[in-house]
Each structure stands twice: as C-alpha cells, then as structure tokens.
N, C-alpha and C positions, 0 to 999 in steps of 0.2 A: 504494500500500500504506500509505503514511503516513496518508492520509485515512481509510482503513478502520480502522487501528489507533486513530485518534482516536475514531471513532464507536463502536467496540467498547468502549473504555475508558469513554467517556461513558455508554454504555448500562449498563455494569456499575455505575458510580457511581450512576446514576439508580435502578437496582434496589435498591441499598443504602439510599438516603436517601428514596425515594418513600414507603414505608410509614410512616416517622416523620413525614413531612410531612403525610400524610393523617390520621394519628392526631391530630396537633396541630390541624389545621384542623377535624376533626370534633368534637374536645373543646372547641374554642373557640366553636362556633356552636350556637345552639338548634336550627336546622334541619339536616338531613343535607346534607353538601356532597360533590359529586362533582367531582373535579379534572378539568380539561380536559387530557388527556395525548395528544392527537392527534399532536403532533409526536414524542412518545416512541415511538409505535407505527407511525408512517408508514413506508411502504416507499419512501423517497425516494432519488433518484439521487445517486451519488458519482462525480465526473468528475476524473480525474487526468492531467496531462500539459501540454504546451505546444505551440504552433505553431512548428516549427523552420524558420526562414527562412535564406536564404543559398544557397550553391551545392550542388546534389545532396544536399539535406538531407531526411531522413525524419522525418515527424511521427508519433508514437505516442501514442495516448490510451487509457487504461484506464477502463472504465465498469462500475460495480457498483451494488448496491442495499443499503441497510441492512435489517436484520431486526428484528422487533418485540422489545421489551424482554424479554418473557416467553419468547422463543424459546431453545431449547437449541443453536441453530446457532452455531458458533464462528467461521466464516469468512464473508467477504462472498459475497453471491449475485451472480454476474457477470451482466451484462446482455448477452445474446446476441441476434443477429438485428437489431441496429439499423442504420440507414442513417446514415452520418456523412460530412460534407464540410467542407472548408475553403472559406470564402467570403471574397472580398475586396471592397473598396468600389467596385469596378467590375463587380460581379456575375459574376466568374469563379469557377468551382467546381472543386475537386479532391477526388476521392473517396478515402476511407479504407476499406480492406477488413479484414474480421475474419480474423485468423489463429488464435492461441490464443483460447479462449473469453473474450469480453469485452474483448479487446485489439484495437484498430483502428489500422492503419498505412497511410500513404500510400506511393506510389512515390517514388523520389528526385525532389525538386522543387527548382527554383531560383526561389523566390518573391522578387520585387523588394522592396527595403527601403522604397520610396517609396509603398507602399500600406498600407491598414489591413486587418486580418484578424479573422475570428471563426470559431468552430466551430458547425456546424449538426448537430443530432442528432435523428433521428426514430426513436423506439422502436417495438417490434413492436406495441404497443397503440395506435399512432397519435398519441402525444403528441410535440410538437416543442419542442426546447430550443435556445436560442441563447446563446452567450456575447456579451459586449459587443465592439464593434469596438475593436481594440487597435493602436496604432502600434508597429511592431517596434523593438527595441533591439539595436544592434550590440554584441556582447560583445568585450572584449579577448581576445587570444589567450593561451593557456597558454604561459608561458616554459619551464617544466620540471616534470616529475613525477619524484621521486627518493625514495630511501629511506636511512635512517640506522640504524645498528646500535648497541645497547648491551646491557648485561647482561640487561635486561628483555625484549629482543626487537628487532623491526624496526618502525620508524615510517615511514609513507609520507606524503609531503607534496606540495603543489602550490604553485608560485610563478607569479605573473603581475604585470603592471604596467600602469598607465594614465597616461601622461604628461600627458594632458589633464585628468585627475581629474574626468571627466564621469560615470564609472560609480561609483555610490555603494553599490550592493547586489549581492551575488554569491550564486550557488548552485552547488554541486558535486554531482555524482552519480558513481557508479562501478559497474563490473561486475567481479567477481573470478571467475577460473577457476583451478583447480589440479588437479594430477594426484596420485592415490594409487596406490601399487604394493604388492601383497601381498608380504611377505618370502618366503613359501613358495608352491609350486604344489600344488594339491590334485588328484591323479590319480584319486581314488576318491570315491565317495559311499556313504553308509550308509543302508539302507532295509530295514525289516522284518527286522532282525537279520542282514542280509547286506551285503557290500561289492560294489559294481559299478564297473567302469571308467567314467570320464567321457569324453564326446566331446571331441575336441580344441578345438572351438569354445567349449565350456563352460569348459574349463581356461583358455583365453585370456581369456575374458570375466571370470573371477574374479581374474585377475592384475592388470588395469589398469583404473582407473576415474577419472572426473572429477567434481568438485564445483563448484558455482556459488553465488555470494552477491551480494546487493546491500545497501546500507547500511540499517540498521534505524532510523535517525533522519535528520532533515533536517540538511544541512550548509550553512549560510548565513553570510554575514559582511556587516556594515555598516561603511562608512568615512565615513558622513555626519558632517559636522562636523570631520573630520580632514583635514589637509593632507598626504596621503601618495600616493606614486606606486606604491610596491612593496607587494604583498600576498602573504602566505604563509598557508597553511591546512593543518593536520593533517587527514588523511582517515581513517586507520585505524592502530591500533597492534596489531601481531601479537605475541602473547606467545611467548617463547622456548619451543621444543618443540612448537609448534602443527603440526598436519599440513598446514597451508597451504604450508609451505616444506619439506615432507618430500621432494619430488621437483622438480616444476616449477610455477611460479606466474606468472600474468599478471593485470594489472589495467588496465582501460580507464577513464580519468578523463575526465569531461565537465564543462565549465564554461560557464555563461552568466550574463549580467547579469539583474537583476530591476528592475521598476518599484517605486516606493514602495508602491503599493497591494498588489502581489503579495507584497512582502517583509512587510508588516504582516499580511497574511492568513496567511502561513506561520508567522510568530511566534506567532500565536494558536493555530494548528494544532499547532505544536511544543510549546507550553505544555500543551495539553490531552492531547497524546499521550504525552509523556515525563515529566510531573510528576504526582505524586499530589495531586489537588485535592479540592475539596468540591463539594457540590451547588450552591454559589453561584458557582462558577467560570464563565467565559464559556461560553455554551451554543450549540448549533447555529444558533439564530436569529441569533447574532452572527457566524456563520462561513459564511454562504451564498455568499460570493464574488461573481463577476460573471456567473453563468449563471442564466437564468430559463426558465420554461416558457411558450410562446406561448398554448397552448389549455388551460391548467390552472393552478390556484394551487399546485400541488405544489412544495415547496421543493427546492433542489438544493445539494449541497455541492461546491464546486470553484471554482478560479480558473484561467482560461486566459489565458496571456500569449503574446507572440510575440517570439522571440529568435533570434539566431544562436548557434551552439554551437561551442566550441573543444574538441578532444579530443586525448588523447595516451595511448599505451599503453607500459607498461614490463613487463619480464619478469625474473624472478629464478629461478635454478637453486639446487638444494641445495648445489652446490659453491661458490656465492657467499656462503653463510652458514656458515662453518666452525664446528664444535662447536655445532651448533644444538640438540642435546639431544632430538630426537624419538625416542621409544622406545615401541613397542607391547608390550614385555615378552613377546616371542614365544619361549617355551621349547618346544622340540620334545620330545615324550615318545614312548616305545615302549610299545605296548599289546599284550599277548600275545593273539593272536586266538583261541587255543583256550580261553581263560578267559572264560566267559560273564559273570561278575561284573564283570571289568575292562572288557569291551566295553560292557556296559550302563552302567557308571559314567561312562565318558568320552564315549561316542557317543550315549547317550540322556540320562543325567542332566545331564552338563555340556555337552552339545551340541558337543563337539570335532569338528573336521573331520579325516577321514582323508586323509593326504597320499600316502604311498607305502609299499610293503612292503620288508622287507629281502630279501637274496639268498635266504635259505632259506624265505621266505614264512611266517615264524613270527610276526614282529612287524609291526604296522601303526603307522607313525609318525603322530603326530597333533599338532594345535595348536589354540589358540582360534580361533573363526571370524574374528576381525579379522586374524588372521595369515595366513589362507589364502584369504580372500574379500573383495575390496575393497568389495563391496556392503554388507558388515556394518558398514562405517565410513560409510555414508550416501552412497556414490558411485553413479554410473550409468555405462553404457558409451557415453553420448552425448558423443563427443569433439567439442570445438569445431572448426568447419570451418577455422579459421585456425591450429590448433595446430601442424601439421607445418611450416608456413611460418615460424613464429616460433621454433621449436625444432628447426631442421634440423641 
C-alpha cells in the first residue's frame, strides 16, 4: 500500500506541474515540442512484500498496477491471475497462490538461510518478472511490545537488541484489530412510514463489530554509525477517547532487518509518499528497485528482500485504561408514534434508529445510528479467528 500511495501522490504532482512544464518548453522553442511522458502514463507493475525465511514462515506479496495520469481512478488496479513463485539458487520453486485479489501467499515454509532467493512473477498477459537473487538476513528477535499511558492517550512501543551490532537497519509493521459495541440494541427498523421487528440475527449483528488497520506510513530505523545494542521504536500513538480502546484491542507487531539497498529504497519511497514535494523530487525512474521484466522493457516499482520475521502480539481491554474518555454522546429520546411530524423528523430527516417501545406502545425510543448500529462506526461482523482465544 505504501508503494501505491507513492505512485498516486507522484501522479497527482505530475498532473499539477506537467502543464506548466509544457507551456515553458513550448514558449521557449521555435518548433512545437511534445514531451515524452510514456513513463507518466505507463501501466507498470507495483510489487510489495518480502520473502519470509525461517521456520513455518508465510510469504505474502501484493501486486498492482499504476493508472494513467489523466485517469479518475483513485485506487490501485490489482493484478489478478498471475503465477508467482519463490525460486532459490538451487532451482527449487515454491508456489504462491492468490487469495484476496492481487495478494499472493505461500504455504508455511521453512526456507534455509544458506541459500539465495528471488520472486518469479508471470502475469496473465505472458510477461515474466524476476527480482534479483537476495541473500537472507536473520533478524533479531523482539524483546517486548508494550504500551504506556499519559494524558494524551496510549503509546505502543517495541524494544529489541542486537549484541553483535550486525543489524544496522530495521523495519516494523503491525496489524490492529479492535472491537466496537453499540450502547443500545435496536429491536425495530423503520421503513415506508412503519416500524417492523428485526430478526434476532440482525439485532446481534448490529450490536458487535470489529475494525482493522495497518500503518499508513513506513516504520524504519537506522543505527548505522552508532554503537548501540538496544533499540526502541514508537509504533503508534492512540489518542485518548479513541474507539480503538473502547472495548477490546489487539495489535500484532512484526519486525525484520533490512539490507542497505532495501533501506535506501524505502527512504526514497517514504520521502515521496509522506512529504509534499515538487516536480523535481526523485521520480519513479529512480525508484524501480530490484525487479525487472525478462521479455519487456516495462518498468517495475518494488524491492524484494529476504528476511526472517520476529512477531509479538499484545492485547488491551477497556478496563486496563481507566477514565479513557470514549463517548458517543448517545442520548436516548422518546418519539410519540402517533405524531407523524415527530416520526418523520427523527426517523426520516435525522435518520435515528428505532430501539424499543414503551409498555403502553405509545413511544418509540430512538438514538443516533452510531449508538445502535456498530456498522455506522465503520465496523464489520468479520470477527478475527483468534479473538475468542485471546479474550477468553
């Protein structure tokens, strides 16, 4: 995703500055000049991921394509139907299969550290792409993942150490999962001016949801030139009152070492993705990485390394963060069902959810959608398969 955000940002910058560049060039020449912008409009491949070596390690590679500068498409075009393999320097192959569109994963593998590896990709149009052979790097283990609390919220950090001081470049990734619960149950729905009882399954589905997130930026650190054994890195800062810690929260942290070339590649990527630059900033031709096409001159964005991965998960309950301050402002109101104007105001105009009726079936209690339907807060009913085991 970081690679695609870079390409998207660069494409937007190019849109902004290209007309001015063309006007300048046309005004400066006696003869008309047509700029060569093939790279700007090329539908070139973007490859993200790394070869995960070690014991029972799964390799996941995401493949997408850029879209032309003048396209209105805001998201990457995933590359479906490719054939992908890990190849070692002894010509052993391991297949990656496509699960989610454009995302290819291996079975759990135990790849030896004493071999070199590369990725082979054959796209549905018959083009073959290879990354360079890479010698794996064994990453230090994570010492601990922990959180600290202050008035601003919760900060999650990771610590590691390398007594040999042989690892100079680090990268971290994480996956967040958290649970959202609606304060109220909605036993009724409103449609075409009438109230209807909900099915029990629908009531349950609106009560409890889960949300997921991954980092929006690269997290790397260099200790090159420093004589240090202990390394600490801040991963995420959760603002006080955030819904992340409104019920139950879990984060899986992954750490691996980087080669110098991979680190440098990611720094350029990070600069172009996260900083507002100019037309003269490093361009894709300077960021193509270590992947090339065997039977075409088509450029490729991506760098494939080979590393072991250390991971650790921590979990936080709302009871662990006293006085967290999460508040949906869920005021429950009573709407007179015999009053058409009130019914129209709250259930049509304001989109309130009907909750339940009073004993005399005179008033329908109602609340804002976020108070009675967890989906209104961006959640889904896709509960993580590990959830019950970590929060038993």
